[in-house]
C-alpha positions as CSV (number, residue, x, y, z in Angstrom):
1,M,22.1,-33.7,30.0
2,R,20.5,-34.1,26.6
3,V,18.6,-31.3,24.8
4,S,15.3,-33.3,25.1
5,E,15.7,-33.6,28.8
6,N,16.5,-29.9,29.1
7,F,13.4,-29.1,27.1
8,S,11.2,-31.4,29.2
9,M,12.5,-29.8,32.4
10,A,12.0,-26.3,31.0
11,I,8.4,-27.1,30.2
12,K,7.8,-28.5,33.7
13,N,9.3,-25.5,35.4
14,L,7.3,-23.0,33.2
15,R,4.1,-24.9,33.8
16,S,4.6,-24.8,37.5
17,N,4.4,-21.0,37.3
18,L,1.9,-20.9,34.4
19,V,0.4,-17.4,34.9
20,R,3.9,-15.8,35.3
21,S,5.1,-17.6,32.2
22,I,2.1,-16.4,30.2
23,L,2.6,-12.8,31.4
24,T,6.3,-13.1,30.5
25,M,5.5,-14.3,27.0
26,L,3.0,-11.5,26.5
27,G,5.7,-9.0,25.4
28,V,7.0,-11.3,22.8
29,I,3.5,-12.2,21.6
30,I,2.6,-8.6,21.1
31,G,5.9,-7.8,19.5
32,V,5.7,-10.6,16.9
33,A,2.0,-9.9,16.2
34,A,2.7,-6.1,15.8
35,V,5.6,-6.7,13.4
36,I,3.4,-9.1,11.2
37,V,0.4,-6.7,11.2
38,M,2.4,-3.6,10.5
39,V,4.4,-5.2,7.7
40,A,1.2,-6.7,6.3
41,L,-0.4,-3.3,6.2
42,G,2.6,-1.8,4.5
43,E,2.9,-4.6,1.9
44,G,-0.9,-4.4,1.3
45,A,-0.7,-0.7,0.7
46,K,2.3,-1.2,-1.7
47,Q,0.4,-3.9,-3.7
48,Q,-2.8,-1.8,-3.8
49,I,-1.0,1.4,-5.0
50,T,1.0,-0.7,-7.6
51,S,-2.3,-2.2,-8.8
52,N,-3.9,1.3,-9.0
53,I,-1.1,2.7,-11.0
54,T,-1.1,-0.2,-13.4
55,A,-4.9,0.2,-13.7
56,M,-4.3,3.7,-15.1
57,G,-3.3,2.0,-18.3
58,S,-0.2,0.2,-19.6
59,N,3.0,1.7,-20.9
60,L,2.0,5.3,-20.3
61,L,3.8,8.6,-20.5
62,I,1.8,11.5,-19.0
63,V,2.3,15.1,-20.1
64,F,1.3,17.8,-17.6
65,P,1.4,21.6,-17.8
66,G,4.6,23.1,-16.6
67,R,5.5,24.4,-13.2
68,G,3.0,26.9,-11.7
69,Q,0.3,26.1,-14.3
70,T,-3.1,24.5,-13.7
71,R,-3.3,20.7,-13.9
72,G,-7.0,20.4,-13.4
73,G,-9.4,20.6,-10.4
74,S,-11.5,23.6,-11.3
75,F,-12.7,24.8,-14.7
76,G,-11.1,27.7,-16.4
77,G,-7.5,27.5,-15.3
78,G,-4.9,28.5,-18.0
79,N,-1.9,26.7,-19.2
80,D,0.3,26.2,-22.3
81,L,-1.1,22.8,-23.3
82,T,-3.8,23.2,-25.9
83,N,-5.2,21.3,-28.8
84,E,-2.4,22.5,-31.1
85,I,0.2,20.4,-29.2
86,L,-1.6,17.1,-30.0
87,P,-0.4,16.7,-33.6
88,V,3.1,17.6,-32.5
89,I,3.0,14.8,-30.0
90,Q,1.4,12.3,-32.4
91,S,4.0,12.9,-35.1
92,S,6.9,13.0,-32.7
93,S,7.5,9.2,-32.4
94,T,6.6,6.0,-34.3
95,Y,6.5,4.3,-30.9
96,I,3.2,5.9,-29.9
97,S,0.2,3.6,-29.9
98,A,-2.5,6.1,-28.8
99,V,-2.9,9.6,-27.4
100,S,-5.6,10.6,-25.1
101,P,-5.8,14.3,-24.0
102,E,-8.0,15.4,-21.0
103,A,-9.7,18.6,-20.2
104,R,-10.4,18.0,-16.5
105,G,-12.3,19.8,-13.8
106,R,-15.1,19.2,-11.2
107,G,-18.7,20.1,-11.6
108,L,-22.1,19.8,-9.8
109,V,-24.1,17.1,-11.6
110,K,-27.9,17.1,-11.1
111,A,-30.6,14.7,-12.1
112,G,-34.1,15.2,-10.5
113,P,-33.7,15.6,-6.8
114,N,-30.1,14.2,-6.8
115,S,-27.0,16.3,-7.1
116,F,-23.3,15.3,-6.7
117,Q,-19.9,16.9,-7.1
118,T,-17.8,14.8,-9.4
119,P,-14.8,15.0,-11.7
120,V,-15.9,16.0,-15.2
121,I,-13.4,15.0,-17.9
122,G,-13.4,16.0,-21.6
123,C,-11.6,13.3,-23.6
124,T,-11.4,11.5,-27.0
125,T,-12.4,8.1,-28.3
126,N,-8.9,6.7,-27.2
127,Y,-9.8,7.2,-23.6
128,L,-11.0,3.7,-23.0
129,T,-8.0,2.1,-24.5
130,V,-5.3,4.3,-23.0
131,R,-6.9,4.4,-19.5
132,N,-7.9,0.8,-19.4
133,Y,-11.6,1.2,-19.0
134,Q,-14.4,-1.1,-20.3
135,M,-18.0,-0.3,-21.1
136,D,-20.7,-1.8,-18.9
137,S,-23.7,-0.7,-20.8
138,G,-24.6,1.7,-23.6
139,L,-22.0,3.2,-26.0
140,F,-19.0,5.5,-25.8
141,F,-19.1,8.7,-27.8
142,S,-17.9,8.7,-31.4
143,E,-15.6,10.9,-33.5
144,D,-18.8,12.4,-34.9
145,D,-19.9,13.3,-31.4
146,I,-16.5,15.0,-30.8
147,K,-16.6,16.9,-34.1
148,A,-20.2,18.1,-33.5
149,R,-19.5,19.0,-29.8
150,R,-22.6,16.9,-28.8
151,R,-23.9,17.0,-25.2
152,V,-23.5,13.3,-24.5
153,A,-21.9,11.7,-21.5
154,V,-20.5,8.4,-20.2
155,I,-20.5,8.0,-16.4
156,G,-18.8,5.8,-13.9
157,S,-20.6,3.3,-11.8
158,Y,-20.2,5.3,-8.5
159,T,-21.5,8.4,-10.1
160,A,-24.5,6.5,-11.6
161,E,-25.4,5.2,-8.1
162,Q,-25.4,8.8,-6.7
163,I,-27.3,10.4,-9.5
164,F,-29.5,7.6,-10.7
165,P,-30.0,5.3,-7.7
166,G,-31.8,2.1,-8.8
167,V,-32.3,3.3,-12.3
168,N,-30.5,2.4,-15.6
169,P,-28.7,5.7,-16.4
170,V,-28.4,5.0,-20.1
171,G,-30.8,7.3,-21.9
172,Q,-31.4,9.6,-18.9
173,E,-30.7,13.3,-18.9
174,M,-28.7,15.3,-16.3
175,K,-27.2,18.7,-15.9
176,I,-23.6,19.6,-15.3
177,G,-23.9,23.1,-14.0
178,T,-26.2,24.7,-16.5
179,L,-25.2,22.3,-19.3
180,R,-27.9,19.6,-20.0
181,V,-26.4,16.3,-21.3
182,K,-27.7,12.9,-22.2
183,V,-26.1,9.8,-20.7
184,I,-25.3,7.3,-23.5
185,G,-23.2,4.8,-21.6
186,Q,-21.8,3.6,-18.2
187,L,-18.3,2.3,-17.5
188,Q,-17.6,-1.0,-15.8
189,T,-16.6,-0.8,-12.1
190,K,-12.9,-0.3,-11.7
191,G,-12.6,0.4,-8.0
192,Q,-11.0,2.7,-5.5
193,S,-7.4,3.8,-5.9
194,G,-4.8,5.8,-4.0
195,F,-5.5,8.6,-6.4
196,G,-9.3,8.6,-5.9
197,N,-12.3,6.7,-7.0
198,N,-11.9,5.4,-10.5
199,D,-15.7,5.0,-10.8
200,D,-16.5,8.6,-9.7
201,L,-16.4,10.5,-13.0
202,V,-18.3,11.9,-15.9
203,L,-16.8,11.7,-19.4
204,L,-17.8,14.1,-22.2
205,P,-16.3,14.8,-25.7
206,I,-13.3,17.0,-25.2
207,T,-14.7,19.6,-27.6
208,T,-17.9,19.8,-25.6
209,V,-16.0,20.5,-22.4
210,Q,-13.7,23.0,-24.0
211,S,-16.4,25.0,-25.9
212,R,-19.4,24.7,-23.6
213,V,-17.7,24.7,-20.2
214,L,-14.2,25.9,-20.3
215,G,-14.5,28.4,-23.1
216,N,-10.9,27.7,-24.3
217,K,-8.7,24.9,-25.7
218,N,-6.8,24.1,-22.5
219,I,-5.7,20.6,-21.9
220,S,-5.0,19.5,-18.3
221,S,-3.1,16.3,-19.1
222,I,-2.2,14.1,-22.1
223,Y,-1.9,10.3,-21.7
224,I,0.4,8.7,-24.3
225,Q,0.4,4.9,-24.7
226,I,3.6,3.5,-25.9
227,K,3.8,0.2,-27.9
228,S,6.0,-1.6,-25.4
229,D,7.9,-1.2,-22.1
230,Q,11.2,-1.4,-23.9
231,L,10.4,1.7,-26.0
232,M,9.4,3.9,-23.1
233,D,12.7,5.7,-22.7
234,A,13.2,6.3,-26.4
235,A,9.7,7.5,-26.9
236,N,10.1,9.9,-23.9
237,T,13.2,11.4,-25.4
238,Q,11.5,11.8,-28.8
239,I,8.4,13.4,-27.4
240,S,10.3,15.7,-25.1
241,S,12.5,16.9,-28.0
242,A,9.4,17.6,-30.2
243,M,7.7,19.6,-27.4
244,L,10.9,21.5,-26.6
245,A,11.1,22.5,-30.3
246,Y,7.4,23.5,-30.2
247,F,7.9,25.7,-27.1
248,K,11.2,27.1,-28.4
249,G,13.4,25.4,-25.8
250,D,11.3,26.5,-22.8
251,D,11.1,23.3,-20.6
252,T,9.0,25.1,-18.0
253,K,5.9,24.9,-20.3
254,F,5.4,21.1,-19.7
255,S,6.6,18.1,-17.8
256,I,6.5,14.4,-18.8
257,R,6.1,11.7,-16.2
258,N,6.9,8.0,-16.9
259,Q,4.5,5.6,-15.4
260,A,7.4,3.2,-14.6
261,E,9.1,6.1,-12.7
262,I,5.9,6.9,-10.8
263,L,5.5,3.2,-9.9
264,S,9.2,2.9,-8.8
265,S,8.9,6.1,-6.6
266,V,5.8,4.9,-4.9
267,Q,7.2,1.4,-4.3
268,Q,10.3,2.9,-2.7
269,A,8.2,5.2,-0.5
270,T,5.9,2.4,0.6
271,Q,8.9,0.1,1.2
272,T,10.5,2.7,3.5
273,F,7.1,3.1,5.3
274,T,6.8,-0.6,5.7
275,L,10.3,-0.9,7.2
276,L,9.6,2.0,9.5
277,L,6.4,0.4,10.7
278,G,8.2,-3.0,11.2
279,G,11.0,-1.3,13.1
280,V,8.6,0.5,15.5
281,A,6.8,-2.7,16.1
282,A,10.0,-4.6,16.7
283,I,10.7,-2.3,19.7
284,S,8.0,-4.2,21.6
285,L,10.0,-7.4,21.0
286,L,12.9,-5.8,22.9
287,V,10.6,-5.0,25.7
288,G,9.4,-8.6,25.8
289,G,13.1,-9.7,25.9
290,I,13.7,-7.5,28.9
291,G,10.7,-9.1,30.6
292,I,12.1,-12.6,29.9
293,M,15.5,-11.6,31.5
294,N,13.8,-10.2,34.6
295,I,11.7,-13.3,35.1
296,M,14.6,-15.6,34.5
297,L,16.6,-13.7,37.1
298,V,13.8,-14.2,39.6
299,S,13.7,-17.9,38.6
300,V,17.4,-18.2,39.3
301,T,17.0,-16.6,42.8
302,E,14.0,-18.9,43.6
303,R,16.0,-22.0,42.6
304,I,19.4,-21.4,44.1
305,K,19.2,-24.5,46.3
306,E,18.2,-26.6,43.3
307,I,21.2,-25.3,41.5
308,G,23.4,-26.1,44.5
309,I,22.1,-29.7,44.7
310,R,22.6,-30.2,41.0
311,K,26.2,-29.0,41.3
312,A,26.8,-31.0,44.4
313,I,25.9,-34.3,42.6
314,G,28.2,-33.5,39.7
315,A,26.2,-31.4,37.2
316,P,28.8,-29.3,35.2
317,K,28.5,-25.6,34.7
318,E,27.5,-26.1,31.0
319,E,24.5,-28.2,32.0
320,I,23.1,-25.5,34.4
321,L,23.7,-22.9,31.7
322,A,21.9,-25.0,29.1
323,L,18.9,-25.6,31.4
324,F,18.1,-22.0,32.1
325,L,18.9,-20.9,28.6
326,M,16.4,-23.6,27.3
327,E,13.7,-22.1,29.6
328,A,14.3,-18.6,28.2
329,V,14.3,-19.8,24.6
330,T,11.1,-21.9,25.2
331,L,9.4,-18.8,26.5
332,S,10.4,-16.7,23.5
333,V,9.6,-19.5,20.9
334,T,6.2,-20.2,22.4
335,G,5.5,-16.5,22.5
336,G,6.7,-16.2,18.9
337,L,4.4,-19.0,17.7
338,V,1.4,-17.5,19.5
339,G,2.3,-14.0,18.1
340,I,2.3,-15.4,14.6
341,G,-1.2,-16.7,15.0
342,L,-2.4,-13.5,16.6
343,G,-0.8,-11.4,13.9
344,W,-2.4,-13.5,11.2
345,A,-5.8,-13.1,12.9
346,L,-5.4,-9.4,13.5
347,S,-4.4,-8.8,9.8
348,A,-7.5,-10.6,8.6
349,L,-9.6,-8.6,11.2
350,V,-8.2,-5.3,10.0
351,A,-8.8,-6.1,6.4
352,G,-12.4,-7.2,7.0
353,A,-13.4,-4.4,9.5
354,F,-11.8,-1.5,7.7
355,G,-11.5,-2.7,4.1
356,W,-7.7,-2.1,4.2
357,S,-5.5,-4.2,1.9
358,T,-3.2,-6.4,3.9
359,S,-0.5,-8.9,2.7
360,I,1.3,-11.2,5.1
361,T,4.6,-12.1,3.7
362,F,6.7,-15.2,4.5
363,S,9.7,-13.0,5.1
364,S,7.9,-11.0,7.8
365,V,6.8,-14.1,9.6
366,L,10.2,-15.7,9.4
367,I,12.1,-12.6,10.5
368,S,9.8,-11.9,13.4
369,F,10.0,-15.5,14.6
370,V,13.8,-15.7,14.3
371,F,14.0,-12.4,16.1
372,S,11.9,-13.8,18.9
373,I,14.2,-16.8,19.3
374,L,17.3,-14.5,19.3
375,T,15.6,-12.3,21.9
376,G,15.2,-15.3,24.2
377,L,18.8,-16.3,23.6
378,F,20.2,-12.8,24.1
379,F,18.2,-11.9,27.2
380,G,18.5,-15.4,28.6
381,V,22.3,-15.6,28.6
382,Y,22.9,-13.4,31.6
383,P,20.5,-15.2,34.0
384,A,21.7,-18.6,32.7
385,Y,25.4,-17.5,33.2
386,K,24.6,-16.2,36.7
387,A,23.0,-19.5,37.6
388,S,25.8,-21.6,36.2
389,G,28.4,-19.5,38.1
390,L,27.0,-20.1,41.6
391,H,29.3,-22.0,44.0
392,P,27.6,-25.2,45.2
393,I,28.3,-24.6,48.9
394,D,27.0,-21.0,48.8
395,A,24.0,-22.2,46.9
396,L,23.2,-24.9,49.5
397,R,23.6,-22.4,52.4
398,Y,21.3,-19.9,50.7
399,E,18.1,-19.0,52.7
């Protein structure tokens, strides 16, 4: 019997027990949809985090205080990174494009009846370039503002919404703790990231934060922009050597992180997470395959006399095997196709309802579909083999 005839008969037999067929396919449908959705969530998270790290700036090396020292979060923490290290770093390599130190903490920002806890960052004029920010309105502070320790601020769009709702913040005054400052500019919206809200911040001249808030010259981090990707490793080596010389060989005073290394680590972690999610979801495909085998065994039992008649009129063993195997594969393929559509719809629903980033990949769709076909083949072999092995006389006598 030809494949087309087997397929036609498989469809006819499945339609004769439509509800049972749909319930049998349900496990495969859920399994394929779950794999697609889980992988889409994992890939979406990977792309989002990659985008967020890239949005930090390009070709960055980041210097942090050493182990056990404060890296920011509250004002007043001590560490060995101070203003004196900046010329050491700047002169350490010709590959450096720009250096942007930060004196970071959190503060209560007030304006009229509105108050809001937000990151407060002391920085230099290189901040926009190194951290890949753009101005939306107003001006960024100048070198003169930094030298004079002026009480001027540039704020993010989210902070502006919280402190000055419905009002242009440029030209307004606000207080950070007891320090009164004037807003001279607002940054363009940059968006949420895995490391926090890029638009939730207040920028002041680094000298203002150090002298009027911290009371010391501490620096919580130093962002160093390198001229090109190819020079990152060489620049890292040169900067590290210069800092080791400055700290007399004590490598516990600082640590340098490469943006590319951070990105690679995050991508590996998210890839492992994605595979884990996909693997857990794939278990439901196995459950669906067991359901197919059970129903096909029931179908063989119900059609023993039909099998006996086919064998009595000369149908070979291979034909009976192919007929029942075709039914199992048809169940799994149909379930796989419906599961792909359901997975696509659920991914879009999750992205729209929760604002999560999802990314459906061709590989996840293909793998889940092929796996559904293999599930039908694997779990359909035993029932088909059992049917093909029946003796025609025993089958015709079966009650």
